[in-house]
C-alpha positions in Angstrom: 87.4 -186.6 161.3 90.4 -185.4 158.6 90.5 -188.9 157.4 86.7 -189.4 156.8 85.7 -189.9 153.0 83.1 -187.3 152.0 80.6 -189.6 151.6 81.1 -190.0 155.9 81.4 -185.8 156.1 78.2 -185.5 154.1 76.4 -187.4 156.5 77.9 -185.8 158.8 76.7 -182.6 157.6 73.4 -183.7 157.0 73.3 -184.1 161.2 74.7 -180.6 161.9 78.8 -181.2 162.3 79.9 -177.5 161.3 83.3 -178.9 161.6 82.9 -181.9 158.6 81.7 -178.5 156.3 85.0 -176.9 157.1 86.4 -179.6 156.3 84.9 -180.4 152.8 85.4 -176.6 151.9 89.0 -177.1 153.1 89.7 -180.2 151.0 87.3 -178.5 147.8 87.8 -174.8 148.2 90.8 -174.5 145.9 89.6 -176.9 143.2 86.7 -175.1 142.7 87.6 -171.7 143.4 90.3 -172.0 140.0 87.4 -173.9 137.8 85.1 -170.7 138.2 88.1 -168.3 137.9 89.6 -169.9 134.6 86.2 -170.4 133.8 84.7 -166.7 134.4 87.9 -164.7 133.4 87.1 -162.6 136.9 88.9 -163.8 140.5 86.6 -161.3 142.1 83.0 -163.1 140.7 85.2 -166.4 141.2 84.8 -165.8 144.6 81.6 -165.1 145.2 80.5 -167.8 143.5 82.9 -169.9 145.0 81.1 -169.6 148.0 77.8 -170.0 146.5 78.9 -173.2 145.9 79.5 -174.4 149.2 77.0 -172.9 150.7 74.1 -174.6 147.5 76.5 -177.7 149.1 75.4 -177.3 152.3 71.5 -176.0 151.4 71.8 -179.4 149.3 73.5 -182.2 150.9 70.6 -183.6 151.2 70.2 -184.5 147.9 73.6 -186.0 147.7 73.5 -189.4 146.5 76.7 -191.4 146.9 76.4 -193.3 143.4 79.8 -191.3 141.8 82.0 -189.6 143.2 81.6 -186.4 145.4 84.1 -184.0 144.0 81.9 -184.9 140.4 78.9 -183.9 141.8 80.3 -180.3 143.6 81.6 -179.7 140.1 77.9 -180.0 139.3 77.2 -177.4 141.4 80.0 -174.9 140.3 79.4 -175.8 136.7 75.8 -175.0 137.5 76.6 -171.7 139.5 78.9 -170.5 136.8 76.4 -171.2 134.3 73.7 -169.3 136.4 76.3 -166.2 136.7 77.6 -166.0 133.2 73.3 -165.8 131.5 72.8 -163.1 134.7 71.5 -159.5 133.5 74.2 -158.4 136.4 77.2 -159.9 134.4 76.1 -158.7 131.3 76.1 -155.1 132.7 78.8 -155.2 135.5 81.4 -157.0 132.5 81.0 -153.5 130.8 82.9 -151.7 133.2 85.1 -154.2 135.0 88.4 -155.3 133.0 89.1 -159.2 132.9 92.4 -159.6 135.7 94.1 -162.6 134.7 95.8 -164.9 137.6 100.0 -165.0 136.8 102.2 -167.7 138.1 104.8 -166.8 140.6 107.6 -164.9 139.0 110.5 -166.8 138.0 114.0 -166.4 135.9 114.6 -163.2 134.2 112.6 -159.8 133.7 112.1 -160.9 129.6 111.6 -164.3 130.8 108.7 -163.3 133.1 107.2 -160.7 130.7 107.1 -163.0 127.5 105.4 -166.1 129.6 103.4 -163.2 131.0 102.3 -162.2 127.3 101.9 -165.8 127.0 99.1 -166.2 129.6 97.7 -163.0 128.5 96.9 -164.2 124.9 95.8 -168.1 126.0 93.3 -167.1 128.8 92.2 -164.5 126.1 91.7 -167.2 123.5 89.5 -169.5 126.5 87.5 -166.6 127.2 86.0 -166.4 123.9 85.3 -169.8 123.8 81.7 -170.1 123.7 80.6 -170.9 127.4 80.1 -174.9 126.8 83.3 -175.1 125.2 85.5 -173.7 127.6 83.4 -175.1 130.7 84.5 -179.1 129.0 88.2 -177.7 128.2 88.3 -176.7 131.5 86.9 -179.6 133.3 89.2 -182.0 131.3 92.7 -180.3 131.4 92.3 -177.7 134.4 90.0 -179.9 136.5 91.4 -183.2 135.5 87.8 -185.1 134.6 87.6 -188.3 132.3 85.2 -187.3 129.9 83.2 -189.2 131.5 83.0 -187.7 134.2 82.3 -185.0 132.5 79.4 -185.9 130.7 78.0 -186.8 134.6 79.1 -183.1 135.6 77.2 -181.1 132.9 74.7 -183.1 131.7 75.9 -183.3 128.6 76.2 -187.0 126.7 79.5 -188.3 126.3 79.8 -187.8 122.0 78.6 -183.8 122.7 81.5 -184.0 125.2 84.1 -185.2 122.4 82.9 -182.8 120.0 82.8 -179.6 122.5 86.7 -181.0 123.3 87.5 -181.3 119.3 85.5 -177.5 118.5 87.7 -176.2 121.5 90.7 -176.9 120.4 90.0 -176.1 116.6 89.2 -172.2 117.5 92.2 -172.2 120.0 94.3 -173.2 117.3 93.3 -170.5 114.7 92.5 -167.8 117.7 96.4 -168.5 119.0 97.9 -168.8 115.5 96.5 -165.5 114.9 97.1 -163.8 118.1 100.9 -164.7 117.8 101.7 -164.1 114.4 99.8 -160.4 115.5 102.6 -159.5 117.9 105.3 -160.8 115.1 
């Protein structure tokens, strides 16, 4: 079963095969979680939303049509779950009390190098979180998810020119924000 395609596994899920669901979850959990964590800026919320994505996969497997890639369909669910979370009253209330935690790479190098890298990571992460949600999700799908512009268009439901515009605008905003933050530290 490990060598079955995603489409074959979805067909098995529809027949009630629990091990097919476990295998798809194993294949895609890290990718979905990474997207959610970067988009939401909160690893705890990202865990909850990732679980919700796989629950929705189980609930809506019957609506999957193997026209495109399964990964794109699954990421569409992740994008929509993140959007719903960010627009919810719960998020607006909870975010006032919960600090945004950061995900860090394992420490390598000297203490000074690690501190500098951590500081830069925090600056970039904060700048990403300040982007409008459509720009942030497009940028994350492109550069952290590795999706093509056409795939992002399908995942987000935005026309291709809009996807390109969002990426350009995100670049412009990040350039301004990062320049300001880096000069403030000098």
